[in-house]
Biopython code that builds the backbone (N, CA, C, O; Angstrom):
import numpy as np
from Bio.PDB.StructureBuilder import StructureBuilder

atoms = [
    (1, "GLY", "N", (0.739, 13.725, 4.131)),
    (1, "GLY", "CA", (-0.412, 12.877, 3.973)),
    (1, "GLY", "C", (-0.521, 11.897, 5.114)),
    (1, "GLY", "O", (0.422, 11.701, 5.880)),
    (2, "ASP", "N", (-1.656, 11.299, 5.215)),
    (2, "ASP", "CA", (-1.905, 10.287, 6.238)),
    (2, "ASP", "C", (-1.428, 8.929, 5.754)),
    (2, "ASP", "O", (-1.457, 8.631, 4.560)),
    (3, "GLU", "N", (-0.993, 8.117, 6.695)),
    (3, "GLU", "CA", (-0.573, 6.758, 6.384)),
    (3, "GLU", "C", (-1.330, 5.806, 7.293)),
    (3, "GLU", "O", (-1.550, 6.088, 8.471)),
    (4, "PHE", "N", (-1.720, 4.681, 6.731)),
    (4, "PHE", "CA", (-2.465, 3.662, 7.455)),
    (4, "PHE", "C", (-1.818, 2.318, 7.202)),
    (4, "PHE", "O", (-1.176, 2.107, 6.173)),
    (5, "ALA", "N", (-1.992, 1.410, 8.147)),
    (5, "ALA", "CA", (-1.465, 0.056, 7.992)),
    (5, "ALA", "C", (-2.594, -0.944, 8.182)),
    (5, "ALA", "O", (-3.456, -0.779, 9.046)),
    (6, "LEU", "N", (-2.572, -1.973, 7.366)),
    (6, "LEU", "CA", (-3.456, -3.121, 7.536)),
    (6, "LEU", "C", (-2.582, -4.303, 7.895)),
    (6, "LEU", "O", (-1.556, -4.531, 7.255)),
    (7, "VAL", "N", (-2.962, -5.042, 8.885)),
    (7, "VAL", "CA", (-2.236, -6.239, 9.278)),
    (7, "VAL", "C", (-3.106, -7.431, 8.914)),
    (7, "VAL", "O", (-4.223, -7.578, 9.410)),
    (8, "LEU", "N", (-2.588, -8.263, 8.055)),
    (8, "LEU", "CA", (-3.307, -9.456, 7.613)),
    (8, "LEU", "C", (-2.660, -10.665, 8.269)),
    (8, "LEU", "O", (-1.490, -10.960, 8.024)),
    (9, "ILE", "N", (-3.404, -11.349, 9.083)),
    (9, "ILE", "CA", (-2.880, -12.511, 9.796)),
    (9, "ILE", "C", (-2.913, -13.728, 8.862)),
    (9, "ILE", "O", (-3.930, -14.009, 8.228)),
    (10, "GLU", "N", (-1.796, -14.435, 8.790)),
    (10, "GLU", "CA", (-1.662, -15.644, 7.987)),
    (10, "GLU", "C", (-1.984, -15.410, 6.513)),
    (10, "GLU", "O", (-2.632, -16.239, 5.874)),
    (11, "ALA", "N", (-1.532, -14.293, 5.984)),
    (11, "ALA", "CA", (-1.716, -13.986, 4.558)),
    (11, "ALA", "C", (-0.337, -13.890, 3.909)),
    (11, "ALA", "O", (0.607, -13.361, 4.495)),
    (12, "GLY", "N", (-0.245, -14.403, 2.715)),
    (12, "GLY", "CA", (0.992, -14.306, 1.951)),
    (12, "GLY", "C", (0.913, -13.157, 0.960)),
    (12, "GLY", "O", (-0.003, -12.336, 1.001)),
    (13, "GLU", "N", (1.896, -13.118, 0.069)),
    (13, "GLU", "CA", (1.956, -12.026, -0.908)),
    (13, "GLU", "C", (0.735, -11.997, -1.818)),
    (13, "GLU", "O", (0.225, -10.919, -2.124)),
    (14, "ALA", "N", (0.258, -13.152, -2.254)),
    (14, "ALA", "CA", (-0.898, -13.185, -3.161)),
    (14, "ALA", "C", (-2.143, -12.628, -2.481)),
    (14, "ALA", "O", (-2.886, -11.849, -3.080)),
    (15, "GLU", "N", (-2.371, -13.025, -1.234)),
    (15, "GLU", "CA", (-3.534, -12.508, -0.505)),
    (15, "GLU", "C", (-3.403, -11.015, -0.256)),
    (15, "GLU", "O", (-4.380, -10.276, -0.376)),
    (16, "ALA", "N", (-2.207, -10.566, 0.090)),
    (16, "ALA", "CA", (-1.983, -9.140, 0.323)),
    (16, "ALA", "C", (-2.201, -8.345, -0.964)),
    (16, "ALA", "O", (-2.799, -7.269, -0.936)),
    (17, "ALA", "N", (-1.722, -8.867, -2.083)),
    (17, "ALA", "CA", (-1.922, -8.190, -3.367)),
    (17, "ALA", "C", (-3.401, -8.096, -3.709)),
    (17, "ALA", "O", (-3.846, -7.091, -4.264)),
    (18, "ASP", "N", (-4.166, -9.133, -3.382)),
    (18, "ASP", "CA", (-5.613, -9.103, -3.616)),
    (18, "ASP", "C", (-6.272, -8.010, -2.786)),
    (18, "ASP", "O", (-7.137, -7.289, -3.283)),
    (19, "VAL", "N", (-5.867, -7.881, -1.520)),
    (19, "VAL", "CA", (-6.420, -6.823, -0.662)),
    (19, "VAL", "C", (-6.069, -5.450, -1.223)),
    (19, "VAL", "O", (-6.922, -4.563, -1.266)),
    (20, "VAL", "N", (-4.827, -5.267, -1.653)),
    (20, "VAL", "CA", (-4.420, -3.988, -2.253)),
    (20, "VAL", "C", (-5.288, -3.684, -3.471)),
    (20, "VAL", "O", (-5.771, -2.561, -3.618)),
    (21, "ASP", "N", (-5.491, -4.660, -4.335)),
    (21, "ASP", "CA", (-6.326, -4.445, -5.523)),
    (21, "ASP", "C", (-7.745, -4.053, -5.138)),
    (21, "ASP", "O", (-8.329, -3.160, -5.751)),
    (22, "ARG", "N", (-8.303, -4.712, -4.126)),
    (22, "ARG", "CA", (-9.669, -4.405, -3.712)),
    (22, "ARG", "C", (-9.772, -3.013, -3.100)),
    (22, "ARG", "O", (-10.724, -2.285, -3.380)),
    (23, "VAL", "N", (-8.806, -2.635, -2.271)),
    (23, "VAL", "CA", (-8.829, -1.299, -1.667)),
    (23, "VAL", "C", (-8.634, -0.245, -2.750)),
    (23, "VAL", "O", (-9.365, 0.744, -2.795)),
    (24, "ARG", "N", (-7.648, -0.455, -3.626)),
    (24, "ARG", "CA", (-7.398, 0.511, -4.710)),
    (24, "ARG", "C", (-8.648, 0.672, -5.582)),
    (24, "ARG", "O", (-8.979, 1.784, -5.993)),
    (25, "GLY", "N", (-9.340, -0.435, -5.861)),
    (25, "GLY", "CA", (-10.544, -0.388, -6.674)),
    (25, "GLY", "C", (-11.702, 0.321, -5.999)),
    (25, "GLY", "O", (-12.601, 0.820, -6.674)),
    (26, "ALA", "N", (-11.692, 0.370, -4.678)),
    (26, "ALA", "CA", (-12.765, 1.036, -3.942)),
    (26, "ALA", "C", (-12.562, 2.549, -3.839)),
    (26, "ALA", "O", (-13.483, 3.281, -3.477)),
    (27, "LEU", "N", (-11.367, 3.005, -4.156)),
    (27, "LEU", "CA", (-11.075, 4.442, -4.070)),
    (27, "LEU", "C", (-11.605, 5.168, -5.300)),
    (27, "LEU", "O", (-11.690, 4.583, -6.380)),
    (28, "PRO", "N", (-11.962, 6.444, -5.139)),
    (28, "PRO", "CA", (-12.415, 7.204, -6.313)),
    (28, "PRO", "C", (-11.272, 7.395, -7.308)),
    (28, "PRO", "O", (-10.098, 7.387, -6.937)),
    (29, "LEU", "N", (-11.633, 7.562, -8.551)),
    (29, "LEU", "CA", (-10.629, 7.802, -9.589)),
    (29, "LEU", "C", (-10.018, 9.178, -9.412)),
    (29, "LEU", "O", (-10.689, 10.095, -8.938)),
    (30, "PRO", "N", (-8.737, 9.342, -9.789)),
    (30, "PRO", "CA", (-8.115, 10.673, -9.712)),
    (30, "PRO", "C", (-8.946, 11.688, -10.490)),
    (30, "PRO", "O", (-9.437, 11.396, -11.581)),
    (31, "GLY", "N", (-9.098, 12.874, -9.924)),
    (31, "GLY", "CA", (-9.867, 13.923, -10.582)),
    (31, "GLY", "C", (-11.347, 13.873, -10.277)),
    (31, "GLY", "O", (-12.122, 14.618, -10.877)),
    (32, "ASP", "N", (-11.766, 13.004, -9.348)),
    (32, "ASP", "CA", (-13.172, 12.945, -8.947)),
    (32, "ASP", "C", (-13.614, 14.354, -8.529)),
    (32, "ASP", "O", (-12.937, 14.988, -7.720)),
    (33, "PRO", "N", (-14.733, 14.853, -9.061)),
    (33, "PRO", "CA", (-15.137, 16.234, -8.766)),
    (33, "PRO", "C", (-15.396, 16.495, -7.285)),
    (33, "PRO", "O", (-15.276, 17.638, -6.846)),
    (34, "LEU", "N", (-15.743, 15.490, -6.512)),
    (34, "LEU", "CA", (-16.007, 15.700, -5.088)),
    (34, "LEU", "C", (-14.751, 15.596, -4.234)),
    (34, "LEU", "O", (-14.652, 16.263, -3.203)),
    (35, "LEU", "N", (-13.808, 14.786, -4.638)),
    (35, "LEU", "CA", (-12.633, 14.545, -3.804)),
    (35, "LEU", "C", (-11.346, 15.123, -4.375)),
    (35, "LEU", "O", (-10.302, 15.053, -3.727)),
    (36, "GLY", "N", (-11.398, 15.678, -5.549)),
    (36, "GLY", "CA", (-10.205, 16.313, -6.120)),
    (36, "GLY", "C", (-9.117, 15.319, -6.442)),
    (36, "GLY", "O", (-9.343, 14.339, -7.151)),
    (37, "ARG", "N", (-7.921, 15.581, -5.913)),
    (37, "ARG", "CA", (-6.745, 14.791, -6.275)),
    (37, "ARG", "C", (-6.376, 13.760, -5.219)),
    (37, "ARG", "O", (-5.202, 13.627, -4.873)),
    (38, "LEU", "N", (-7.331, 13.049, -4.714)),
    (38, "LEU", "CA", (-7.060, 11.986, -3.758)),
    (38, "LEU", "C", (-6.234, 10.905, -4.447)),
    (38, "LEU", "O", (-6.565, 10.473, -5.551)),
    (39, "GLY", "N", (-5.183, 10.479, -3.806)),
    (39, "GLY", "CA", (-4.357, 9.419, -4.358)),
    (39, "GLY", "C", (-3.944, 8.473, -3.256)),
    (39, "GLY", "O", (-4.026, 8.812, -2.075)),
    (40, "ALA", "N", (-3.506, 7.304, -3.628)),
    (40, "ALA", "CA", (-3.066, 6.322, -2.636)),
    (40, "ALA", "C", (-1.931, 5.493, -3.204)),
    (40, "ALA", "O", (-1.941, 5.104, -4.372)),
    (41, "SER", "N", (-0.960, 5.235, -2.355)),
    (41, "SER", "CA", (0.142, 4.347, -2.696)),
    (41, "SER", "C", (0.143, 3.228, -1.674)),
    (41, "SER", "O", (-0.251, 3.421, -0.524)),
    (42, "PHE", "N", (0.590, 2.055, -2.102)),
    (42, "PHE", "CA", (0.530, 0.884, -1.240)),
    (42, "PHE", "C", (1.886, 0.200, -1.178)),
    (42, "PHE", "O", (2.622, 0.153, -2.164)),
    (43, "GLY", "N", (2.203, -0.326, -0.007)),
    (43, "GLY", "CA", (3.411, -1.116, 0.165)),
    (43, "GLY", "C", (3.083, -2.377, 0.932)),
    (43, "GLY", "O", (2.355, -2.333, 1.923)),
    (44, "VAL", "N", (3.606, -3.487, 0.487)),
    (44, "VAL", "CA", (3.337, -4.775, 1.122)),
    (44, "VAL", "C", (4.653, -5.359, 1.624)),
    (44, "VAL", "O", (5.666, -5.350, 0.926)),
    (45, "ALA", "N", (4.608, -5.861, 2.841)),
    (45, "ALA", "CA", (5.740, -6.600, 3.397)),
    (45, "ALA", "C", (5.178, -7.842, 4.071)),
    (45, "ALA", "O", (4.254, -7.748, 4.878)),
    (46, "VAL", "N", (5.724, -8.991, 3.747)),
    (46, "VAL", "CA", (5.291, -10.249, 4.329)),
    (46, "VAL", "C", (6.313, -10.658, 5.383)),
    (46, "VAL", "O", (7.520, -10.585, 5.154)),
    (47, "PHE", "N", (5.821, -11.082, 6.525)),
    (47, "PHE", "CA", (6.686, -11.478, 7.635)),
    (47, "PHE", "C", (7.694, -12.530, 7.194)),
    (47, "PHE", "O", (7.353, -13.510, 6.533)),
    (48, "GLN", "N", (8.942, -12.297, 7.578)),
    (48, "GLN", "CA", (10.039, -13.231, 7.315)),
    (48, "GLN", "C", (10.652, -13.633, 8.654)),
    (48, "GLN", "O", (10.603, -12.848, 9.601)),
    (49, "PRO", "N", (11.225, -14.825, 8.762)),
    (49, "PRO", "CA", (11.892, -15.197, 10.016)),
    (49, "PRO", "C", (12.903, -14.123, 10.418)),
    (49, "PRO", "O", (13.681, -13.646, 9.592)),
    (50, "GLY", "N", (12.879, -13.764, 11.656)),
    (50, "GLY", "CA", (13.787, -12.734, 12.168)),
    (50, "GLY", "C", (13.178, -11.344, 12.166)),
    (50, "GLY", "O", (13.743, -10.425, 12.759)),
    (51, "ASP", "N", (12.026, -11.169, 11.507)),
    (51, "ASP", "CA", (11.363, -9.869, 11.510)),
    (51, "ASP", "C", (10.829, -9.542, 12.895)),
    (51, "ASP", "O", (10.437, -10.424, 13.659)),
    (52, "ASP", "N", (10.825, -8.273, 13.190)),
    (52, "ASP", "CA", (10.085, -7.763, 14.333)),
    (52, "ASP", "C", (9.121, -6.720, 13.774)),
    (52, "ASP", "O", (9.229, -6.368, 12.599)),
    (53, "PRO", "N", (8.196, -6.220, 14.562)),
    (53, "PRO", "CA", (7.223, -5.260, 14.018)),
    (53, "PRO", "C", (7.868, -4.049, 13.344)),
    (53, "PRO", "O", (7.389, -3.590, 12.307)),
    (54, "ASP", "N", (8.944, -3.535, 13.920)),
    (54, "ASP", "CA", (9.591, -2.353, 13.333)),
    (54, "ASP", "C", (10.202, -2.659, 11.970)),
    (54, "ASP", "O", (10.049, -1.868, 11.040)),
    (55, "SER", "N", (10.885, -3.784, 11.833)),
    (55, "SER", "CA", (11.508, -4.105, 10.541)),
    (55, "SER", "C", (10.440, -4.381, 9.484)),
    (55, "SER", "O", (10.603, -4.003, 8.324)),
    (56, "LEU", "N", (9.362, -5.029, 9.875)),
    (56, "LEU", "CA", (8.271, -5.295, 8.939)),
    (56, "LEU", "C", (7.647, -3.987, 8.461)),
    (56, "LEU", "O", (7.387, -3.823, 7.269)),
    (57, "LEU", "N", (7.408, -3.065, 9.377)),
    (57, "LEU", "CA", (6.833, -1.773, 9.011)),
    (57, "LEU", "C", (7.782, -0.959, 8.140)),
    (57, "LEU", "O", (7.335, -0.276, 7.218)),
    (58, "ARG", "N", (9.086, -1.018, 8.416)),
    (58, "ARG", "CA", (10.070, -0.303, 7.581)),
    (58, "ARG", "C", (10.058, -0.825, 6.151)),
    (58, "ARG", "O", (10.118, -0.045, 5.201)),
    (59, "ARG", "N", (9.980, -2.160, 5.996)),
    (59, "ARG", "CA", (9.948, -2.730, 4.646)),
    (59, "ARG", "C", (8.659, -2.369, 3.919)),
    (59, "ARG", "O", (8.684, -2.088, 2.721)),
    (60, "ALA", "N", (7.530, -2.373, 4.631)),
    (60, "ALA", "CA", (6.257, -1.968, 4.016)),
    (60, "ALA", "C", (6.304, -0.495, 3.623)),
    (60, "ALA", "O", (5.806, -0.118, 2.562)),
    (61, "ASP", "N", (6.895, 0.331, 4.467)),
    (61, "ASP", "CA", (7.014, 1.763, 4.181)),
    (61, "ASP", "C", (7.890, 1.993, 2.952)),
    (61, "ASP", "O", (7.553, 2.811, 2.096)),
    (62, "ALA", "N", (9.008, 1.280, 2.861)),
    (62, "ALA", "CA", (9.890, 1.404, 1.694)),
    (62, "ALA", "C", (9.159, 0.972, 0.429)),
    (62, "ALA", "O", (9.300, 1.610, -0.614)),
    (63, "ALA", "N", (8.379, -0.102, 0.508)),
    (63, "ALA", "CA", (7.608, -0.561, -0.653)),
    (63, "ALA", "C", (6.548, 0.459, -1.046)),
    (63, "ALA", "O", (6.285, 0.655, -2.232)),
    (64, "MET", "N", (5.939, 1.108, -0.063)),
    (64, "MET", "CA", (4.937, 2.134, -0.343)),
    (64, "MET", "C", (5.567, 3.323, -1.076)),
    (64, "MET", "O", (4.992, 3.842, -2.033)),
    (65, "TYR", "N", (6.740, 3.747, -0.625)),
    (65, "TYR", "CA", (7.393, 4.871, -1.304)),
    (65, "TYR", "C", (7.843, 4.492, -2.709)),
    (65, "TYR", "O", (7.859, 5.345, -3.596)),
    (66, "GLU", "N", (8.205, 3.244, -2.931)),
    (66, "GLU", "CA", (8.547, 2.783, -4.284)),
    (66, "GLU", "C", (7.300, 2.826, -5.168)),
    (66, "GLU", "O", (7.375, 3.236, -6.326)),
    (67, "ASP", "N", (6.162, 2.407, -4.630)),
    (67, "ASP", "CA", (4.911, 2.490, -5.384)),
    (67, "ASP", "C", (4.573, 3.953, -5.708)),
    (67, "ASP", "O", (4.122, 4.263, -6.811)),
    (68, "LYS", "N", (4.792, 4.830, -4.750)),
    (68, "LYS", "CA", (4.512, 6.251, -4.958)),
    (68, "LYS", "C", (5.400, 6.810, -6.079)),
    (68, "LYS", "O", (4.923, 7.548, -6.941)),
    (69, "ARG", "N", (6.701, 6.453, -6.062)),
    (69, "ARG", "CA", (7.614, 6.924, -7.116)),
    (69, "ARG", "C", (7.184, 6.399, -8.480)),
    (69, "ARG", "O", (7.192, 7.139, -9.464)),
    (70, "ALA", "N", (6.812, 5.140, -8.538)),
    (70, "ALA", "CA", (6.403, 4.542, -9.812)),
    (70, "ALA", "C", (5.127, 5.188, -10.330)),
    (70, "ALA", "O", (5.011, 5.431, -11.531)),
    (71, "ARG", "N", (4.177, 5.471, -9.465)),
    (71, "ARG", "CA", (2.923, 6.101, -9.885)),
    (71, "ARG", "C", (3.162, 7.525, -10.377)),
    (71, "ARG", "O", (2.517, 7.963, -11.331)),
    (72, "ARG", "N", (4.070, 8.247, -9.746)),
    (72, "ARG", "CA", (4.390, 9.618, -10.185)),
    (72, "ARG", "C", (5.072, 9.593, -11.543)),
    (72, "ARG", "O", (4.848, 10.477, -12.369)),
    (73, "ALA", "N", (5.906, 8.585, -11.777)),
    (73, "ALA", "CA", (6.602, 8.491, -13.055)),
    (73, "ALA", "C", (5.626, 8.260, -14.220)),
    (73, "ALA", "O", (5.900, 8.650, -15.355)),
    (74, "LEU", "N", (4.498, 7.627, -13.927)),
    (74, "LEU", "CA", (3.496, 7.364, -14.956)),
    (74, "LEU", "C", (2.619, 8.571, -15.241)),
    (74, "LEU", "O", (1.992, 8.659, -16.297)),
    (75, "ALA", "N", (2.577, 9.500, -14.296)),
    (75, "ALA", "CA", (1.683, 10.672, -14.445)),
    (75, "ALA", "C", (2.233, 11.687, -15.410)),
    (75, "ALA", "O", (1.606, 12.720, -15.643)),
]
sb = StructureBuilder()
sb.init_structure("model")
sb.init_model(0)
sb.init_chain("A")
sb.init_seg("    ")
for serial, (resi, resn, name, xyz) in enumerate(atoms, 1):
    if name == "N":
        sb.init_residue(resn, " ", resi, " ")
    sb.init_atom(name, np.array(xyz, "f"), 0.0, 1.0, " ", f" {name:<3s}", serial, name[0])
structure = sb.get_structure()
């Protein structure tokens, strides 16, 4: 699957969670007759002192895979 990243400048966890909710809400529901089984998982990582771009992306990627595992467990 494809992966995309959004970079939010000066946003904390609450703002990032709001963006995730808005993006998730804009996606079609699973089983949409036109798009089939489109799904999305999200991972959020907030910059911490000592982070570099690679470590931040690794943490966001790990969070995304955790979201994916949790969503599959519910299905």
